C-alpha positions as a Markdown table, in Angstrom:
| # | Residue | x | y | z |
|---|---|---|---|---|
| 1 | Met | -31.7 | -21.3 | -4.7 |
| 2 | Lys | -31.4 | -17.8 | -3.2 |
| 3 | Arg | -28.2 | -18.9 | -1.4 |
| 4 | Trp | -26.5 | -19.9 | -4.7 |
| 5 | Arg | -27.6 | -16.7 | -6.4 |
| 6 | Leu | -26.0 | -14.7 | -3.6 |
| 7 | Val | -22.8 | -16.8 | -3.8 |
| 8 | Leu | -22.7 | -16.3 | -7.6 |
| 9 | Leu | -23.3 | -12.6 | -7.3 |
| 10 | Ser | -20.5 | -12.3 | -4.7 |
| 11 | Val | -18.1 | -14.1 | -7.0 |
| 12 | Ala | -19.1 | -12.0 | -10.0 |
| 13 | Thr | -18.6 | -8.8 | -8.0 |
| 14 | Ala | -15.2 | -9.9 | -6.8 |
| 15 | Ala | -14.1 | -10.9 | -10.3 |
| 16 | Phe | -15.3 | -7.5 | -11.7 |
| 17 | Phe | -13.4 | -5.5 | -9.1 |
| 18 | Gly | -10.3 | -7.7 | -9.5 |
| 19 | Val | -10.3 | -7.1 | -13.3 |
| 20 | Thr | -11.1 | -3.4 | -12.9 |
| 21 | Arg | -8.4 | -2.9 | -10.3 |
| 22 | Gly | -5.9 | -4.8 | -12.4 |
| 23 | Ser | -6.5 | -2.6 | -15.4 |
| 24 | Leu | -6.1 | 0.5 | -13.2 |
| 25 | Ala | -2.8 | -0.8 | -12.0 |
| 26 | Gly | -1.5 | -0.8 | -15.5 |
| 27 | Gln | -2.6 | 2.8 | -16.0 |
| 28 | Met | -1.2 | 4.1 | -12.7 |
| 29 | Gly | 2.1 | 2.2 | -12.7 |
| 30 | Thr | 1.2 | 0.5 | -9.5 |
| 31 | Thr | 0.9 | -3.1 | -8.5 |
| 32 | Glu | -2.5 | -4.4 | -7.2 |
| 33 | His | -2.7 | -7.4 | -4.8 |
| 34 | Ala | -5.7 | -9.7 | -5.0 |
| 35 | Leu | -5.7 | -10.2 | -1.2 |
| 36 | Ala | -6.7 | -6.6 | -0.5 |
| 37 | Ala | -10.1 | -5.9 | 1.1 |
| 38 | Pro | -12.8 | -4.5 | -1.3 |
| 39 | Gly | -12.5 | -0.8 | -1.7 |
| 40 | Val | -8.8 | -0.7 | -0.8 |
| 41 | Thr | -6.3 | 0.6 | -3.4 |
| 42 | Val | -3.0 | -1.1 | -3.0 |
| 43 | Val | 0.3 | 0.2 | -4.3 |
| 44 | Ser | 3.8 | -1.1 | -4.0 |
| 45 | Gly | 7.3 | 0.5 | -3.9 |
| 46 | Gln | 7.4 | 1.7 | -7.5 |
| 47 | Thr | 8.8 | 5.2 | -7.2 |
| 48 | Gly | 6.7 | 7.9 | -8.9 |
| 49 | Gly | 3.4 | 6.0 | -8.7 |
| 50 | Gln | 0.3 | 8.1 | -9.4 |
| 51 | Val | -2.8 | 7.2 | -7.3 |
| 52 | Ser | -6.3 | 8.7 | -7.4 |
| 53 | Leu | -8.8 | 8.1 | -4.6 |
| 54 | Lys | -12.2 | 9.3 | -3.5 |
| 55 | Val | -12.7 | 10.9 | -0.1 |
| 56 | Gly | -13.3 | 8.1 | 2.4 |
| 57 | Ala | -11.3 | 5.5 | 0.4 |
| 58 | Val | -8.4 | 3.5 | 1.9 |
| 59 | Leu | -4.9 | 3.4 | 0.4 |
| 60 | Glu | -2.6 | 0.5 | 1.3 |
| 61 | Val | 1.1 | 0.9 | 0.6 |
| 62 | Arg | 3.1 | -2.4 | 0.5 |
| 63 | Leu | 6.9 | -2.0 | 0.7 |
| 64 | Glu | 9.4 | -4.8 | 0.5 |
| 65 | Ala | 11.4 | -4.9 | 3.8 |
| 66 | Asn | 13.7 | -7.2 | 5.8 |
| 67 | His | 13.5 | -6.4 | 9.5 |
| 68 | Thr | 16.3 | -8.9 | 10.4 |
| 69 | Thr | 18.7 | -6.3 | 8.9 |
| 70 | Gly | 17.6 | -3.5 | 11.2 |
| 71 | Tyr | 16.1 | -1.6 | 8.2 |
| 72 | Ser | 12.5 | -0.3 | 8.2 |
| 73 | Trp | 10.5 | 2.2 | 6.2 |
| 74 | Ile | 9.9 | 5.6 | 7.7 |
| 75 | Ala | 7.2 | 7.9 | 6.4 |
| 76 | Ala | 8.2 | 11.6 | 5.9 |
| 77 | Pro | 5.9 | 14.0 | 7.8 |
| 78 | Val | 3.4 | 16.0 | 5.8 |
| 79 | Ala | 2.0 | 19.4 | 6.5 |
| 80 | Asn | -1.8 | 19.7 | 5.9 |
| 81 | Pro | -2.4 | 16.1 | 4.9 |
| 82 | Val | -5.3 | 14.8 | 2.8 |
| 83 | Leu | -4.5 | 11.2 | 4.0 |
| 84 | Met | -4.5 | 10.1 | 7.6 |
| 85 | Arg | -2.5 | 7.1 | 8.6 |
| 86 | Gln | -4.6 | 4.3 | 10.0 |
| 87 | Gly | -2.5 | 2.8 | 12.9 |
| 88 | Ala | 1.1 | 1.7 | 12.8 |
| 89 | Ala | 2.7 | -0.1 | 9.9 |
| 90 | Lys | 2.5 | -3.9 | 10.0 |
| 91 | Tyr | 5.2 | -6.3 | 9.0 |
| 92 | Glu | 4.2 | -9.4 | 7.1 |
| 93 | Glu | 7.0 | -12.0 | 6.7 |
| 94 | His | 7.3 | -13.9 | 3.4 |
| 95 | Ala | 6.9 | -17.7 | 3.6 |
| 96 | Ser | 10.3 | -18.7 | 4.6 |
| 97 | Gly | 10.3 | -22.5 | 4.0 |
| 98 | Gly | 12.5 | -22.9 | 7.0 |
| 99 | Lys | 15.1 | -20.3 | 5.9 |
| 100 | Ala | 16.1 | -17.4 | 8.2 |
| 101 | Gly | 16.2 | -13.8 | 7.1 |
| 102 | Val | 13.9 | -14.1 | 4.1 |
| 103 | Gly | 12.2 | -10.7 | 4.6 |
| 104 | Gly | 8.7 | -9.5 | 4.1 |
| 105 | Val | 6.5 | -6.5 | 3.4 |
| 106 | Glu | 5.6 | -3.5 | 5.5 |
| 107 | Val | 2.0 | -2.6 | 5.1 |
| 108 | Trp | 0.9 | 1.0 | 5.6 |
| 109 | Arg | -2.7 | 2.1 | 5.5 |
| 110 | Phe | -4.1 | 5.6 | 4.9 |
| 111 | Lys | -7.6 | 7.0 | 4.7 |
| 112 | Ala | -8.5 | 9.8 | 2.3 |
| 113 | Val | -10.1 | 12.4 | 4.6 |
| 114 | Lys | -10.4 | 15.4 | 2.3 |
| 115 | Ala | -10.0 | 16.4 | -1.3 |
| 116 | Gly | -6.5 | 17.6 | -2.5 |
| 117 | Lys | -3.1 | 16.3 | -3.5 |
| 118 | Gln | -0.4 | 14.8 | -1.3 |
| 119 | Gly | 2.9 | 13.3 | -1.8 |
| 120 | Leu | 3.8 | 10.2 | 0.2 |
| 121 | Ser | 7.5 | 9.6 | 0.7 |
| 122 | Phe | 9.1 | 6.7 | 2.5 |
| 123 | Glu | 12.8 | 6.1 | 3.4 |
| 124 | Tyr | 14.2 | 2.6 | 4.0 |
| 125 | Arg | 16.8 | 3.1 | 6.7 |
| 126 | Arg | 18.1 | 2.0 | 10.1 |
| 127 | Pro | 16.6 | 4.4 | 12.7 |
| 128 | Trp | 19.9 | 4.7 | 14.6 |
| 129 | Glu | 21.9 | 5.9 | 11.6 |
| 130 | Lys | 21.2 | 9.6 | 11.6 |
| 131 | Asn | 23.7 | 10.9 | 9.0 |
| 132 | Thr | 23.5 | 8.1 | 6.5 |
| 133 | Pro | 21.4 | 8.4 | 3.3 |
| 134 | Pro | 18.5 | 6.0 | 3.0 |
| 135 | Ala | 19.1 | 2.6 | 1.4 |
| 136 | Lys | 15.9 | 3.1 | -0.7 |
| 137 | Val | 13.2 | 5.8 | -1.2 |
| 138 | Ala | 9.6 | 5.2 | -2.4 |
| 139 | Thr | 7.4 | 8.1 | -3.4 |
| 140 | Phe | 3.8 | 8.3 | -4.5 |
| 141 | Ser | 1.7 | 11.2 | -5.7 |
| 142 | Val | -1.9 | 10.9 | -4.4 |
| 143 | Thr | -4.9 | 12.8 | -5.6 |
| 144 | Val | -8.1 | 12.7 | -3.5 |
| 145 | Glu | -11.3 | 13.8 | -5.1 |
């Protein structure tokens, strides 16, 4: 019986956080993904997204990309950051169904290390094209409390 109680408690907790995070996504203008780990705030490439985090929290940024075209997202450097990048960005391909060049998502993770405000800016570009404007830009305003 204790085992079932633990399972039900886990499901209820997951459901609560899923609903809470979904309602916050509507307030912040961001998109939440159900596959994120607990305690991780997920935002997608909606320009101008406002995000609030607590110190120690993790922010996951998911940006649509297609590496078969040579394009990738590049994060702009930040002076005196309140967020620290957690490793290199990872590329997750969409399910292709046997089709080539379908694309995917670049996943960037940041940890809130101190209180303050920081802008996150990403440019979607080919790294070898130096004097060409980016194909896309995604920006987020992050407040860490």
